[in-house]
DRENDO-1510 file (C-alpha; in Angstrom, 1 decimal, always signed):
<recs>
REC; n; res; u; v; w
REC; 1; MET; -7.8; -14.8; -1.5 .
REC; 2; PRO; -6.5; -12.4; -4.2 .
REC; 3; ASP; -7.5; -8.8; -4.2 .
REC; 4; TYR; -9.8; -8.8; -7.2 .
REC; 5; SER; -9.9; -5.7; -9.3 .
REC; 6; LYS; -12.9; -6.6; -11.6 .
REC; 7; ILE; -15.6; -9.3; -11.2 .
REC; 8; PHE; -17.8; -10.3; -14.1 .
REC; 9; THR; -20.9; -12.4; -13.6 .
REC; 10; TYR; -22.9; -14.6; -16.0 .
REC; 11; GLU; -26.1; -16.5; -15.2 .
REC; 12; VAL; -28.5; -18.5; -17.4 .
REC; 13; GLU; -30.8; -21.4; -16.4 .
REC; 14; GLY; -28.5; -24.3; -15.4 .
REC; 15; LEU; -25.3; -22.4; -15.2 .
REC; 16; SER; -23.8; -19.4; -13.4 .
REC; 17; TYR; -20.2; -18.3; -12.9 .
REC; 18; THR; -18.0; -15.3; -12.1 .
REC; 19; VAL; -14.8; -14.2; -13.7 .
REC; 20; SER; -12.5; -12.4; -11.3 .
REC; 21; LEU; -9.5; -10.4; -12.6 .
REC; 22; TYR; -6.5; -9.5; -10.6 .
REC; 23; GLU; -2.7; -8.8; -10.8 .
REC; 24; GLN; -0.2; -11.0; -9.0 .
REC; 25; ASP; +3.6; -10.9; -9.2 .
REC; 26; GLY; +3.4; -8.9; -12.4 .
REC; 27; ALA; +1.0; -11.3; -14.1 .
REC; 28; PHE; -2.7; -10.7; -15.0 .
REC; 29; LEU; -5.0; -13.5; -14.0 .
REC; 30; ALA; -8.6; -14.6; -14.3 .
REC; 31; ASP; -10.3; -16.8; -11.8 .
REC; 32; ILE; -13.3; -18.5; -13.5 .
REC; 33; SER; -15.5; -19.8; -10.7 .
REC; 34; VAL; -18.6; -21.8; -11.3 .
REC; 35; LEU; -21.4; -21.2; -8.8 .
REC; 36; GLU; -24.0; -23.5; -10.4 .
REC; 37; GLY; -23.7; -26.2; -13.0 .
REC; 38; GLY; -20.6; -27.0; -15.1 .
REC; 39; MET; -18.9; -26.2; -18.4 .
REC; 40; ASP; -15.8; -27.0; -20.4 .
REC; 41; VAL; -14.1; -23.6; -21.0 .
REC; 42; ASN; -12.7; -23.7; -24.6 .
REC; 43; ALA; -11.9; -20.1; -25.2 .
REC; 44; LEU; -11.8; -16.6; -23.6 .
REC; 45; TYR; -12.6; -13.3; -25.4 .
REC; 46; PHE; -12.2; -9.8; -24.0 .
REC; 47; GLY; -11.9; -6.2; -24.9 .
REC; 48; ASP; -12.7; -2.6; -24.0 .
REC; 49; ASP; -16.1; -1.0; -24.4 .
REC; 50; GLU; -15.2; +0.9; -27.5 .
REC; 51; PHE; -16.5; -1.4; -30.3 .
REC; 52; SER; -14.4; +0.0; -33.2 .
REC; 53; GLY; -11.8; -1.7; -35.5 .
REC; 54; GLU; -11.4; -5.3; -36.5 .
REC; 55; SER; -12.7; -7.9; -34.2 .
REC; 56; VAL; -10.4; -10.9; -33.2 .
REC; 57; SER; -11.9; -14.3; -33.8 .
REC; 58; LEU; -10.8; -17.9; -33.3 .
REC; 59; ASP; -11.4; -20.5; -35.9 .
REC; 60; GLY; -14.0; -23.2; -36.1 .
REC; 61; PRO; -16.0; -24.1; -33.0 .
REC; 62; LEU; -14.1; -21.6; -30.8 .
REC; 63; ASN; -15.6; -18.6; -32.5 .
REC; 64; MET; -18.0; -16.1; -30.9 .
REC; 65; ASN; -19.9; -15.2; -34.1 .
REC; 66; GLY; -23.2; -13.5; -33.5 .
REC; 67; THR; -22.5; -12.3; -30.0 .
REC; 68; ARG; -24.1; -8.9; -29.2 .
REC; 69; LEU; -24.2; -6.6; -26.2 .
REC; 70; ASP; -27.3; -4.5; -25.8 .
REC; 71; GLY; -28.1; -5.1; -29.4 .
REC; 72; GLU; -24.7; -4.0; -30.6 .
REC; 73; LYS; -22.2; -6.3; -32.3 .
REC; 74; ILE; -19.2; -6.8; -30.1 .
REC; 75; GLN; -15.7; -6.0; -31.4 .
REC; 76; TRP; -13.3; -8.3; -29.4 .
REC; 77; ASP; -9.7; -7.0; -28.9 .
REC; 78; ASP; -8.2; -10.4; -28.0 .
REC; 79; ALA; -9.0; -14.0; -27.5 .
REC; 80; GLU; -7.2; -17.0; -26.0 .
REC; 81; ALA; -7.9; -20.7; -26.9 .
REC; 82; LEU; -7.8; -23.1; -24.0 .
REC; 83; SER; -9.0; -26.4; -25.3 .
REC; 84; ASP; -10.9; -28.2; -28.1 .
REC; 85; PRO; -14.6; -29.0; -27.5 .
REC; 86; GLY; -15.4; -32.4; -26.1 .
REC; 87; LEU; -14.5; -33.9; -22.8 .
REC; 88; GLY; -13.0; -37.1; -24.3 .
REC; 89; PRO; -11.7; -39.9; -22.2 .
REC; 90; GLU; -10.9; -37.6; -19.3 .
REC; 91; GLY; -14.6; -36.6; -18.9 .
REC; 92; GLU; -15.1; -34.1; -16.1 .
REC; 93; ASP; -11.5; -34.5; -15.1 .
REC; 94; LYS; -10.5; -32.5; -18.2 .
REC; 95; GLU; -8.3; -29.6; -17.1 .
REC; 96; THR; -10.6; -26.9; -18.6 .
REC; 97; TYR; -13.9; -28.5; -17.2 .
REC; 98; VAL; -15.1; -26.5; -14.2 .
REC; 99; SER; -18.0; -27.6; -12.1 .
REC; 100; GLU; -19.9; -26.1; -9.2 .
REC; 101; GLY; -17.5; -24.9; -6.5 .
REC; 102; ASP; -14.4; -25.2; -8.7 .
REC; 103; THR; -12.2; -22.5; -10.1 .
REC; 104; LEU; -10.1; -22.4; -13.2 .
REC; 105; THR; -7.2; -19.8; -13.2 .
REC; 106; VAL; -5.9; -18.5; -16.5 .
REC; 107; GLU; -3.1; -16.0; -17.2 .
REC; 108; LEU; -4.1; -13.3; -19.7 .
REC; 109; ASP; -1.8; -11.8; -22.2 .
REC; 110; ILE; -2.5; -8.1; -21.5 .
REC; 111; ALA; -0.6; -5.1; -20.3 .
REC; 112; SER; -3.3; -3.8; -18.0 .
REC; 113; LEU; -6.7; -4.8; -16.5 .
REC; 114; ASP; -8.0; -1.5; -17.8 .
REC; 115; GLU; -8.0; -3.2; -21.2 .
REC; 116; ILE; -11.0; -5.4; -20.2 .
REC; 117; ASP; -14.5; -4.0; -19.9 .
REC; 118; VAL; -16.3; -6.9; -21.7 .
REC; 119; PHE; -15.5; -10.6; -21.1 .
REC; 120; GLY; -16.7; -13.6; -23.1 .
REC; 121; ILE; -16.5; -17.3; -22.7 .
REC; 122; ARG; -17.0; -19.9; -25.4 .
REC; 123; ALA; -17.8; -23.2; -23.6 .
REC; 124; THR; -19.2; -26.6; -24.5 .
REC; 125; SER; -20.4; -29.6; -22.5 .
REC; 126; THR; -22.4; -27.1; -20.4 .
REC; 127; THR; -25.3; -27.8; -18.1 .
REC; 128; THR; -27.5; -25.4; -20.0 .
REC; 129; GLU; -30.3; -26.6; -22.2 .
REC; 130; SER; -28.3; -26.0; -25.4 .
REC; 131; GLY; -25.2; -27.7; -24.1 .
REC; 132; SER; -22.9; -24.8; -25.1 .
REC; 133; ILE; -22.6; -21.1; -24.6 .
REC; 134; LYS; -21.2; -18.0; -26.2 .
REC; 135; ALA; -21.5; -15.9; -23.0 .
REC; 136; VAL; -20.9; -12.2; -22.7 .
REC; 137; SER; -20.5; -10.2; -19.5 .
REC; 138; ASP; -20.0; -6.5; -19.0 .
REC; 139; ASP; -20.4; -3.9; -16.2 .
REC; 140; PRO; -18.0; -5.7; -13.8 .
REC; 141; GLU; -18.1; -5.1; -10.1 .
REC; 142; GLU; -15.0; -3.2; -9.0 .
REC; 143; PRO; -14.4; -4.0; -5.3 .
REC; 144; GLU; -13.0; -1.1; -3.3 .
REC; 145; GLU; -9.6; -1.7; -1.9 .
REC; 146; PRO; -9.8; -2.3; +1.9 .
REC; 147; ILE; -8.8; +0.6; +4.0 .
REC; 148; GLU; -5.4; -0.2; +5.6 .
REC; 149; PRO; -5.5; +0.4; +9.4 .
REC; 150; THR; -3.1; +3.1; +10.7 .
REC; 151; PHE; -1.4; +3.5; +14.0 .
REC; 152; GLU; -0.1; +6.4; +16.0 .
REC; 153; LYS; +2.6; +4.4; +17.8 .
REC; 154; VAL; +4.1; +0.9; +17.5 .
REC; 155; LEU; +6.5; -0.8; +20.0 .
REC; 156; PHE; +8.8; -3.4; +18.6 .
REC; 157; GLY; +9.6; -5.3; +21.8 .
REC; 158; THR; +12.7; -7.4; +22.1 .
REC; 159; ASP; +12.7; -8.4; +25.8 .
REC; 160; VAL; +9.2; -9.2; +27.1 .
REC; 161; SER; +8.4; -11.1; +30.3 .
REC; 162; ASP; +6.0; -14.0; +30.5 .
REC; 163; SER; +3.4; -11.6; +32.0 .
REC; 164; GLY; +3.7; -9.3; +29.0 .
REC; 165; GLU; +5.9; -6.6; +30.5 .
REC; 166; VAL; +8.3; -5.1; +28.0 .
REC; 167; PHE; +11.8; -4.4; +29.1 .
REC; 168; ASP; +13.6; -3.5; +25.9 .
REC; 169; GLY; +12.6; -2.5; +22.4 .
REC; 170; VAL; +12.0; +0.4; +20.1 .
REC; 171; PHE; +9.1; +2.9; +20.0 .
REC; 172; ILE; +8.2; +4.3; +16.6 .
REC; 173; VAL; +5.5; +7.0; +16.3 .
REC; 174; ASP; +3.6; +8.3; +13.3 .
REC; 175; GLU; +5.1; +11.8; +13.4 .
REC; 176; PRO; +7.6; +13.7; +15.5 .
REC; 177; ARG; +6.5; +13.8; +19.1 .
REC; 178; GLU; +8.2; +15.0; +22.2 .
REC; 179; GLY; +10.1; +12.2; +24.0 .
REC; 180; TYR; +10.4; +9.8; +21.0 .
REC; 181; GLU; +13.5; +9.4; +19.0 .
REC; 182; TYR; +12.0; +7.5; +16.1 .
REC; 183; SER; +9.2; +8.6; +13.8 .
REC; 184; LEU; +8.1; +7.8; +10.3 .
REC; 185; PRO; +9.3; +10.1; +7.5 .
REC; 186; GLU; +7.1; +13.1; +6.8 .
REC; 187; GLY; +4.1; +12.2; +4.7 .
REC; 188; GLU; +4.6; +8.4; +5.2 .
REC; 189; GLU; +1.3; +6.6; +5.8 .
REC; 190; PRO; +1.4; +5.1; +9.3 .
REC; 191; THR; +0.5; +1.6; +8.2 .
REC; 192; PHE; +2.1; -1.4; +10.0 .
REC; 193; GLU; +4.0; -2.4; +6.9 .
REC; 194; ASN; +5.6; +1.1; +6.8 .
REC; 195; TYR; +6.5; +0.8; +10.5 .
REC; 196; LEU; +8.0; -2.6; +10.0 .
REC; 197; THR; +10.1; -1.3; +7.0 .
REC; 198; TYR; +11.3; +1.6; +9.0 .
REC; 199; TYR; +12.2; -0.7; +11.9 .
REC; 200; GLU; +14.2; -3.0; +9.6 .
REC; 201; GLU; +16.0; -0.2; +7.6 .
REC; 202; GLU; +16.5; +2.7; +10.0 .
REC; 203; VAL; +16.9; +1.3; +13.5 .
REC; 204; ASP; +20.4; +0.0; +14.3 .
REC; 205; GLY; +21.0; -2.9; +16.7 .
REC; 206; TYR; +17.6; -4.6; +16.3 .
REC; 207; ASP; +16.3; -7.1; +13.8 .
REC; 208; ILE; +13.3; -9.3; +13.1 .
REC; 209; PRO; +14.5; -12.5; +14.9 .
REC; 210; SER; +15.0; -10.6; +18.1 .
REC; 211; LEU; +11.3; -9.6; +18.4 .
REC; 212; ASP; +9.3; -11.0; +21.3 .
REC; 213; SER; +6.1; -8.8; +21.0 .
REC; 214; ILE; +4.9; -6.0; +18.8 .
REC; 215; VAL; +2.4; -3.6; +20.5 .
REC; 216; PHE; +0.1; -1.2; +18.8 .
REC; 217; TYR; -1.1; +2.0; +20.4 .
REC; 218; SER; -3.3; +5.0; +19.8 .
REC; 219; PHE; -2.9; +8.3; +21.8 .
REC; 220; HIS; -5.7; +9.3; +24.1 .
REC; 221; GLU; -6.9; +12.9; +23.7 .
REC; 222; ASP; -5.1; +13.7; +27.0 .
REC; 223; GLY; -1.8; +12.6; +25.4 .
REC; 224; TYR; -1.1; +9.2; +27.0 .
REC; 225; PRO; -0.7; +6.0; +24.8 .
REC; 226; VAL; -3.5; +3.4; +24.9 .
REC; 227; GLU; -2.6; -0.2; +23.9 .
REC; 228; GLN; -4.9; -1.5; +21.1 .
REC; 229; PHE; -3.5; -5.0; +20.8 .
REC; 230; ARG; -0.3; -6.9; +20.4 .
REC; 231; ILE; +1.1; -9.8; +18.5 .
REC; 232; ASP; +3.6; -12.2; +20.1 .
REC; 233; ALA; +6.4; -14.0; +18.2 .
REC; 234; PRO; +6.0; -17.8; +17.8 .
REC; 235; GLU; +8.3; -20.3; +19.5 .
REC; 236; GLY; +11.6; -19.8; +17.8 .
REC; 237; GLY; +10.9; -16.2; +16.9 .
REC; 238; PHE; +9.9; -14.5; +13.6 .
REC; 239; GLN; +12.4; -15.4; +10.8 .
REC; 240; SER; +11.4; -12.7; +8.3 .
REC; 241; ALA; +9.3; -9.6; +7.8 .
REC; 242; ASP; +6.8; -11.7; +5.8 .
REC; 243; GLU; +6.2; -13.9; +8.9 .
REC; 244; VAL; +5.6; -10.8; +10.9 .
REC; 245; LEU; +3.1; -9.4; +8.4 .
REC; 246; GLU; +1.3; -12.8; +8.2 .
REC; 247; ALA; +0.9; -12.7; +12.0 .
REC; 248; TYR; -0.3; -9.1; +11.8 .
REC; 249; ASP; -2.9; -10.0; +9.1 .
REC; 250; ALA; -4.1; -12.9; +11.1 .
REC; 251; ALA; -4.6; -10.6; +14.1 .
REC; 252; ILE; -6.5; -8.0; +12.1 .
REC; 253; GLU; -8.7; -10.8; +10.5 .
REC; 254; ALA; -9.4; -12.2; +14.0 .
REC; 255; GLY; -10.8; -8.8; +15.0 .
REC; 256; ALA; -7.9; -7.1; +16.8 .
REC; 257; LEU; -9.4; -3.7; +16.1 .
REC; 258; ASP; -13.0; -4.8; +16.8 .
REC; 259; PRO; -14.0; -3.7; +20.3 .
REC; 260; GLU; -16.6; -6.4; +20.5 .
REC; 261; GLU; -14.1; -9.1; +19.7 .
REC; 262; VAL; -11.6; -7.8; +22.2 .
REC; 263; ALA; -14.3; -7.5; +24.9 .
REC; 264; SER; -15.5; -11.1; +24.3 .
REC; 265; GLY; -12.0; -12.4; +25.1 .
REC; 266; ASP; -12.0; -14.6; +22.0 .
REC; 267; LEU; -9.3; -12.5; +20.3 .
REC; 268; ILE; -7.1; -12.6; +23.4 .
REC; 269; ALA; -7.4; -16.3; +23.6 .
REC; 270; ALA; -6.7; -16.6; +19.9 .
REC; 271; LEU; -3.5; -14.5; +20.1 .
REC; 272; SER; -2.4; -16.1; +23.4 .
REC; 273; LEU; -2.2; -12.7; +25.1 .
REC; 274; GLY; -1.7; -12.2; +28.8 .
REC; 275; GLU; -4.6; -10.7; +30.9 .
REC; 276; GLU; -4.4; -6.9; +31.1 .
REC; 277; ASP; -6.2; -4.1; +32.9 .
REC; 278; ASP; -6.9; -1.4; +30.3 .
REC; 279; THR; -8.3; +1.3; +32.6 .
REC; 280; PRO; -6.9; +4.7; +31.8 .
REC; 281; GLU; -5.0; +5.0; +35.1 .
REC; 282; ASP; -3.3; +1.7; +34.6 .
REC; 283; VAL; -2.5; +2.4; +31.0 .
REC; 284; VAL; -0.8; +5.7; +32.0 .
REC; 285; GLU; +1.2; +4.0; +34.7 .
REC; 286; ALA; +2.2; +1.1; +32.5 .
REC; 287; GLY; +3.1; +3.3; +29.6 .
REC; 288; ASP; +5.2; +5.6; +31.7 .
REC; 289; GLU; +7.1; +2.7; +33.3 .
REC; 290; ALA; +7.7; +1.0; +30.0 .
REC; 291; GLU; +9.2; +4.1; +28.4 .
REC; 292; ASP; +11.3; +4.9; +31.4 .
REC; 293; ASP; +12.7; +1.4; +31.5 .
REC; 294; LEU; +13.3; +1.0; +27.8 .
REC; 295; GLU; +16.7; +1.8; +26.3 .
REC; 296; MET; +15.7; +4.6; +23.9 .
REC; 297; ILE; +18.4; +4.6; +21.2 .
</recs>
């Protein structure tokens, strides 16, 4: 699912929908998703919340004449025609007809999502009493960006036994720490993506296909590392950084950082991890052995 920046809603008797705006690969897109009913989307109108200057209008049945917001006449900055009214021989299979549960995605000719504070849809063949709408939505929901997890230490393991013991690999920590050769640059957010980029670009002699397991750690207040979770390479290994990030995202989504999920055993089963004893004493011993045995280059 895209990371939506603005979500407009519209609801009348017989029809409700959302318009979700986002940027993807340099393009600005609108997902028009019908929650109830159906409609043939013929034109889109949008603009900022400063109603000054000349208003854009499409000709004939695609116009939005008479639309108001809180009693004020709307000045539209732009409009895009999608289709002529009437379902024709295609019926509800028409490309611009959207029914309950369906989504129509449209690319918008704008330079920034900041240009849109008000969104309008001119639609016909609707499931409303009048059979058409000149719908206006404002005050969009602006979802907060999810907080990216951060880690104090990541091990990129390249030689891991069937029991999960790591014999070779590279430790990278979030900041310079005694006993560690590799750390992220000063001021770098310790997200996994930044760790992975550092591993690819700054560590010689290792690469993505050589990875067996990637282990994530936090540091206990007494200074020893505590494993949080790990992701294992698929059969045949990871072929690209994108594959690694997909596996990481899947682990996070499955609850890798949720203590209840980990305690239930469901996450471990989902990620095919080996059974581990995570008591502090064993963590200290395992961590010390692993770092002593690894070739720290």
